[in-house]
C-alpha positions, 0 to 999 in steps of 0.5 A: 555066771559067777558064784553067789557065795564063798563059805570058808570053814575054819576053827576059831583060835590058834596062833594064826587065826588073825594072820591067815584066816581073817587077812585072807578073807578080808582080801578075798571079799575086797575083790568082789568076786562073790556076792557073799563071803561067809566065815563058818567059824568052829568054836568049842565049849571048853575055851573062851575066844574073846579076842577072836570074836572081837576081831570078827565083829570088826572084820565086816565079814558075815560070820556064822558059828558052829560047834566044833567037836573033837577030831575023833571018829566017834564024833563024826555023826554029831559033827555032821548033824551040827554042820547039816543044820547050819548049812541048811540055813546058809547054803545056796546054789553056785557056792564054793566051800573052802575048808581050812584043813582036811578034817571035815571034807568027808562030812561036808561032801556027804552033806552036799550029796544029801542036800539038793543044791546045784554047782557046789564045789569043795576046795580043801587046804592041807596045811601040813603032814598031820599024820606024821606030826602025830607020829613024831611028836605025840606017839609017846604023849598019847596012850596007845589007844588014843594014838592009834585012833588019831592015826586011823582018823587022820589017815581017813581024813586025808583020804577023804580030802584027796578023793572028795574035794574038787580041788586041793591046796597045800602050803609048799611044793614039798607038801604037794610032792608028799601028797602026790606020793600018798595017792594017785591024785591028779596033779592038775587039781592041786596047787600051792598057796603058801602061808601069808603075811598080812598087809602091814608086813612091809618094810618101813625105815621110819617104823624101824627107827621109832620102834628101835628107840622104843625098845632101847636098841641103838643104831650100832646094835645088831638085833636078831628076832625070833617069833613063835605064835604058839607052844608047838612041840616043834618050837626051839625057843630056848635053843635059838635064843641062848645060841644067839646071845652066846654069839654076842648079839641081842635078840628080840624074843617074840614068843610066849616062852620068856627067856630071862637073860642079858641081851634078850628082849621078851616081847609078845605083842598083838598081831597088829603090832608084830610088823613094827618090831620085825622092821626094828630087827635086823635078822630073822631066825627060823630053826626047825628040826629036819623031819618030814613035818618041818620039811613040808611046812610053810612057817608063817613067821618066815613069810612075815620076816621076809615081807618086812625085809628081814634077811633070814638065818635058818637051818635045813629043816624047812625046804621052802626056806632053803629054796628061797635062800638059794634063789635070792641070797636073802639069807643063809642056811647053816647046820649049827649056830657055830657057823655064824660069824661076824662076816656072815652077819655083816654080809646079811646087814648089807642086803637092801631091806626094801628089795627083800620086802618087795620081792617077798610080798610078790610071793607071800602077801595076802594080796598075792595069795588071795589072787591065787585062790581067786584063780582057783575059784574061777577054774572051778566055776567054769569046770 
């Protein structure tokens, strides 16, 4: 017996839609575990998703759109009505519903209980410490009523995800420990699946040489790279770039925030082109504040750096990076930029890029993470 279908529910848009949602689903579909793979993609009326919709048309995935309402409690009824209408058309017996994020788990479980289908299983991906993120970054941005509504609703979402899912997935061991502290959840029903790097994120010496020439970097230049996909409040673009050029090294700034200064190459490119420039660089930089939100994170840029063979310089904000560096030696953890010396840079440049890439793809590649999920699906099938 196999499951007839996978329905993967995720919002369209965001800086990681290409890299995390499409890369994963294309890989899962390729494995032919399911007769049918459907992306149930949430779209809002107040944004235009031309880029994402064009990618979906090229992806060869079956895509069904639904209207996504704001994540507040008073939208629950209308959101439920919208999803019920869609699921009535596409849901069949023997289906896994895989949710990216915990906001819809309670609604989906309620719909399943209403409809007369057999063998429907829910897996919820929890991507971070959302309650703490609101508390740390938005407490002084939202008015008090909006803030407490968000906190209340996010707590309810997390509780629903924990107790109404058949399985939980989270992005790091630290996030798993965080979730276990938050509840009496069964440890056997939660697994860790890191943020992924797509197929093109692999080191290539030839691609490195082509793209260093393209951006005017000589063999003698040391090029650091800093990538951000969005404008999140946890980004430290200016701090990182100014400190790196202050050390006398060039830096490739692959973020939306341009920094005009000597030694900075500003280059924000489509997702498909990012691996080319990671290969061209010498060292990847990750710099996040030491707080619970970052401690439990699995940054996409880190997975992509190391799969392209980049040694990493990071502070102690993200525990998965600290653990990786401690286990492999493929980078260095520092407390401040003053600790960066010529000797440290030279030692990082001697590490075999192919070795970093091969090792890291065994942990973070889309192929690896897809296989992890397929094992979970198999366990749910025979549960």
